[in-house]
VMD Tcl script that draws the C-alpha trace (Angstrom):
set ca {
  {0.00 0.00 0.00}
  {1.32 3.43 -0.91}
  {0.73 6.15 1.70}
  {-1.09 9.25 0.50}
  {-0.27 12.71 1.80}
  {-3.09 15.20 1.98}
  {-2.24 18.90 2.28}
  {-3.69 20.79 5.24}
  {-7.06 22.51 4.78}
  {-7.72 22.83 1.08}
  {-10.31 24.74 -0.92}
  {-11.97 23.47 -4.07}
  {-9.51 22.60 -6.82}
  {-8.40 25.13 -9.42}
  {-10.18 25.25 -12.74}
  {-7.94 25.25 -15.81}
  {-9.26 28.67 -16.88}
  {-8.76 30.54 -13.58}
  {-6.48 33.57 -13.84}
  {-4.28 35.43 -11.35}
  {-6.03 38.34 -9.64}
  {-2.86 40.45 -10.06}
  {-1.61 39.80 -13.61}
  {-4.07 37.49 -15.41}
  {-1.53 34.62 -15.73}
  {-2.72 31.04 -15.15}
  {-3.85 30.49 -11.56}
  {-1.64 28.21 -9.46}
  {-2.96 28.97 -5.96}
  {-6.40 29.70 -4.53}
  {-6.69 31.01 -0.97}
  {-9.92 31.26 0.96}
  {-10.25 34.11 3.43}
  {-12.09 34.02 6.76}
  {-15.16 35.72 5.25}
  {-15.42 33.08 2.54}
  {-14.08 35.12 -0.37}
  {-11.31 33.67 -2.52}
  {-8.19 34.98 -4.25}
  {-6.34 33.28 -7.11}
  {-2.65 33.88 -7.85}
  {-0.11 32.74 -10.42}
  {3.00 31.04 -9.06}
  {5.04 34.25 -9.12}
  {2.55 36.32 -7.14}
  {1.62 33.46 -4.80}
  {5.23 33.17 -3.68}
  {5.83 36.93 -3.72}
  {2.94 37.49 -1.28}
  {3.26 34.22 0.68}
  {4.17 35.87 4.00}
  {1.11 38.13 3.83}
  {-1.26 35.48 2.48}
  {-0.63 33.05 5.34}
  {-1.76 35.77 7.76}
  {-5.21 36.09 6.15}
  {-5.86 32.68 4.55}
  {-7.93 30.01 6.30}
  {-7.59 27.48 3.46}
  {-5.54 27.08 0.33}
  {-5.36 24.87 -2.74}
  {-2.24 24.76 -4.89}
  {-1.91 23.28 -8.36}
  {-0.37 19.79 -7.96}
  {2.65 20.86 -10.04}
  {3.23 24.05 -8.01}
  {5.10 24.28 -4.72}
  {3.85 27.25 -2.72}
  {6.30 28.84 -0.29}
  {3.48 29.52 2.17}
  {2.40 25.87 2.56}
  {4.96 25.25 5.29}
  {4.03 28.49 7.02}
  {0.32 27.51 6.99}
  {1.17 24.16 8.57}
  {2.87 25.86 11.54}
}
mol new
graphics top color blue
foreach p $ca { graphics top sphere $p radius 0.5 }
foreach p [lrange $ca 0 end-1] q [lrange $ca 1 end] { graphics top cylinder $p $q radius 0.2 }
display resetview
């Protein structure tokens, strides 16, 4: 049996056509805020704002091929 790792609290998966809220590039990360609203970021902006996003995000979902710098911060 192969163990499966599940990331901490995740939002619904990203749709292929979702675009970054900052630059309109392909979305790689969706964060859900405490009020229920969501933000989508490309890989560049997700990592650029990681320190700030972990302060306001209650859930996140990253593209399976994207490693978000904030994932470790959210786990702590």
